[in-house]
N, C-alpha and C positions, 0 to 999 in steps of 0.2 A: 337377805332371803328374797327369792323371787316367788311371787304369788300368782296363781292363775285360776280363775273361776271356770268350772267345767260346764259345758252345755248340758241341758236337761237329759239328753239321751245318753251322754257319757256318765253323768251323775247317777242316773238310774242303774246302769250296769255296775258301777262301783258299789252301790248300796245293796244291790242284789247279791253281789259276790260276798259282801261282808255278812249278809244274812245267812248265806249258804255255809260259810266257814264258821261263824260264831253263834249262829242261831239267834241273832239280835236284829230287830228291825229298826232301821234308822230312816229318817227323812229330813229334807231341808236342802238349803243351798250347799253345794260341794265345792270346796277350793283346795288346790293343790299347793303346798309350799315345798319348794325344791331344796333338797339337802344332798349330801354326797351319795350315799348308797340307799338310804331309805328315806322316802318322801312322807311328809306329814299330810294328812287329810283333815281338813276343817270342815265341819258340818255346822252350818250357821255360826260360823266363827270359833267353834269349840273343837280342840284337838282330839277327836274321837277315834281316828283310824290311822293307819299307816299304809304305805305302798312299798313292798319290798320285792325286788325281782319280778315286777310285773303282777304281783298278786296283792290283794287287799285284805287287811286284818284289822282288828280292833286295836287301838293303842292301850297302854296301861291306864290311862284316864278313862277310856271307853270301857274297860273292864271294870274299873272302880264304880263307874256310874251304872252300868247295865248288868253286871254280874251274871255272865252267861252261864247257862246250865251245863254246856258240854266243853271239853277241853281243858279241864282243870288239872294242874299238877301241884301237889302239895309238898313243900320241902321243909326240913327242920331248920330251926333258927340258926344253926352253924353255917348254913349255906348262904344266908342272907348277904353278908358282905361281899362274898365272891361274885354273886349274881349282880349286885348293885355296881360292881366294878367292871361288868361286862362279860364275866365268864359264862361259858356254856353251863347247862345244868347237868350235874353228874349224878348217875344212878345211886351211889351210896347216900346221897343227901336227900333222896326222894322217900317220903313216908306214904304217900298215896297218889294215885293217878286214875284219871278216868279211863276205864278199860275199853271204851269205844274209840280211843285215840288210835289212828293208824300212822304209820311212818309217812312223813310229809304233811301231816295235818297241822293246822293252827292250834296252838294250845297257849295257855297262860299259867304263869307260876305265882303261887301264893305261899306265904309263910304259915306254918301250922299254928294252931290255937286261935289267932285273930283272923286268919285267912286274908290278910292284907296283900293285895296284888303287888308284885315286884317287877315282873317282866312278861313279855309276850314273846313267842318264839315258834320254831317249827320242830315238830317231833322227829327225832332221829331213829326212833323204834316205836313199836306198838305200846299202848298204855299198859298192857299186861306184862311187858318186859322191862317196865321202868323201875320197879320197886326191887331193890337188892341187886346184886351183881356189880360189874365194874364197867366203866366207860361212860361216854356222854349219852344223854337221853334227849336233851332239848337244845336246839341252837338258839342262843339268846339273840333276838333281832332288835329289841327295843326294851329298855329298862328305865326305872326311876334314876334320875341323875345323869342320864346320857344327854348328848347335845340336843336332841328333839325336845326332851323334857325341859332341860334348862332354858331353851329359847322360847318354847310355847306354852309352858305351864307356869314356870318360876317368874319369867319376865312379864307375862301378861297380867 
């Protein structure tokens, strides 16, 4: 793992983007840990965000810790194992979605009843179109049990 501390100016830009996308205000020293497609963002040493295709989002741990108000997608328990194995979120498994989600927005996936966060991703359609129907609704970018999770949450 290659780690790099960001300068204050770059760190501020990252934190502002996370606030814009997730509605969560973070502060602290920002460090990037390089991985294949998605990089981990550590804030004061804690894995709270990710960088995917040049954009910054909360990590699953960040969602667990800060419980963002916007961007929530709720799936039934039958979808859990598929999502934890890296599958994108399919419309038939979704029971509820934030209606303010637009295509391309950051969103996070929780399982119904306990609202346990499972994954974070990018909306492939509007929140109003996610419940019912066929096809993919959320591109799974980072989930519990993926390489980032195992390296930065389980091992630490």
